[in-house]
N, C-alpha and C positions, 0 to 999 in steps of 0.2 A: 355756370353756364350763361352766356349770353349771345344773343341775335343783335347784328346792327349793319343799316346799309354800308356798302363795300366790303364786310367784312366775311370771311368765312362762317357759314351756319353749319352749328353754332359754335362757338368758341370759349375758351377758357380766358375767365375773366379775373383779374387778380394783383398784387402788388408784384412788382421785381426786386428782386434781391442782388446784393452785392457781397458775400460773404459773412463772416461772424465776427461781430466786435471779439477782439484777443486780450484786451485791458484797458482800461481808462484813458490813456492816453488817446487811445482811437478815439473812443466814445465823445471825449472832450474836445476834439477835431473835427469832428462831422457837424460842422455848425454850418449857420445861413446868414448872410449880412444884408439887410435891407437896403436896397439901392439908394433909397429916399431918405431915410435917418442915418444910416450907418452903423444903426444897430447890429449887434450879432448875437446870436442864440443856438442852441444846441438843438437840431435836427430830433433826436431821440432823445428828451431827456429823462424818460425812464429804464431807458436802455441800463443793463449790466453788463460784465465781461460774460461772453459765453452766449451772449442775444444776436439775434438776427438784424442785420445793417439791410435797411429798405430803402429805396431808390423815391428821393421827392421827385418824383416824374413833372409836377408843375410848378417845380421850384418857387414856392411859398414859404419853406422852413419849416416844416411839421408832414407828418403821415397821416394822411384822411384818405377817406374812401376818393378823393378827388385824385388820387395818386395811383389807383387801379387801370388797368389798360389791357390790351389783349396780349395774353403772356403764353399762348398755346393754342391749338386745335384738336379736336377729338377725330375729325375724318382724314382719312389717309389721301396722299396726292395719286397714289397708286393701289389697286388691289388686283393681284394675278395669280394664275395658276397655270399649270403645264401637266400633261400625263402622257407618259411614253409606256410602249409596250412593244414587246417583241415575242417572238414564237421560234422554235426550233426542235424538229423531231422529237412532239409529243412533248417536250417543255415550253410554257407560256412565263411571262414577266410582265407585270406591270408596274406602275407607281405614279401616284398624285403627287405633287408639290403643290402648295400655296403659301401665300404672303401678302404682305401689305407693306408700305412703305411712306415715311412722311406725314407722321401723325405722333400726338402723346398721348399718355396715360396720364390721370392724376390720381396717385399713390395716395389715398384717403390713410390706408394703413399707416402711413410714417407719422401721422400727426400725434405729437406727445402728451395731447392732451383729453386722449380718449384711453381711459386705463383698462378697458375691457379687452383691447386688441393685441393679438400677438405680435410680437416682433421678428423683423429679420436678423441675421446675425450679425449683420453691418452696422445695426443700430449700438452695438456698442464700441464702436468708432465715431461717438458723437461728440460734442466739444465737452472735456472735462479739467479742463487747465490751457493755459495760452500755448497754443501751437498745436494743441491734439485736434483738432478739425476747423476747416473752414466751410464746411457744406451743412452740418447737423447741427443744430444749436443744443446748448445743455438741456438736462431733462431735471423740471422741478416739478413736486406735487403740490406747490404753494401758487397763487394767482400769479400771474406774470404780466405786468402794466403795459410790457414792452409788446405785446400781442405777436409772440413768435408763430402762433399758429393760426394766425391771419391767412386766408386764400391766397398764395403765391408761387412764384414758377420754382419754390422750394420744392413743391410736390410733384413738381412733373418731370418726368422721362420720356425718353424715345421708347416709343412702342413698335417700331418697326420689326420685322419680322419675316424669316422663310422658315416653312414647316412641311415635315413628309408626313403627308396625311393617312396615305395608304400604300405599302408595298406588298406585293402578292408573286408569290413560286408557286406554280402548280403543273401537274405532269398528267397526260390523258394515256391510259394504258390503250396499245395498238388494237384498232377493232378487229383484226382478224384472231386475237385472243379473248376479247370480252363476248362476242358472238357465239362462242362456244358454250357460253353459259346463259346465253338468252338475254346480254346486255348491250345495248346500242352503243351506250356510251361510259364509260368509268374515268372520271378525273381527281385526284387527290389534289389537295393545295394547304397552304400555310399563307396566313397574313397577317400583320401589323400594322395596328393602327397609331398614330401619335408618335413614330420612334424616333425621331429627330427634330429639334427645334433650334434655329440659329437667330440668337436676338441679345441685344445687350440689356435687356430689360432683367431686374434683379426679384419682379415679383412673382408670385406662385406660377402664375399662367399669364402669357402674353396677350393672347385670343379669348377675350373677355365679351367683346362685342358690347353692344349698347351706346353709351355714351362714353365709354373709353374712363369708367370711373370705379378705379378697383379698389373695392372695400374688403377684400380676401376673399372671394370666390373659389370655391374648389376649384383644383386646375383638374383639366379634363384627361381622363386616364387613357394610360396606355394597353390597349387591346390587343392580344395575340390570339389568333384561330386558325384553327386545324380541321379541315373538312372534308367533304367530299360530294361532285355532282354525279348524280347516277340516271341514266335514261335509259327505259327497256325498247 
């Protein structure tokens, strides 16, 4: 995270990536030429096939902290909600939708150097040979000098979502029947919380709040409630 004049506060700060090195030829062709001396050198000399290709943002022939830049933002462009309701002949219906649009989530759980984290099933599609992945680097339990797990846009995902937070259906028994039992009003209902979520986010729960850093928080539960409102 970082704050800086002229930028959204706060914003995600890190390296930008440009795919995965598939073979040695790609590593050896990722070079920089000094405009003054004509010397050519590898931009990522420590890389091996399966490692991340980082963008040399400042164009000096090496990947350093100076290549970090704004890679995303945790605050949405829009946060919205809508409530709908209707009633007819004793039946009543309501639902509440909410959502956010235009923000990113930093997926901490995709880091390959944290051995205690559970992984999503799509981690099986990581790079394990030429042409197998251009998104997720190789997994290794040895020191990686290419710094694959540096903070980068590799960990960012679109957090936009639309969620049906609550939907409820009720029925109120006619008063001419309930009053015979000295009951002014009797209503039965069934409601469901967090019934539907529309999102492209692949984590456990898109609605994590805070600064949109997903460390594998337990997802919100779907709750089904059945009850009655009784008035004498």
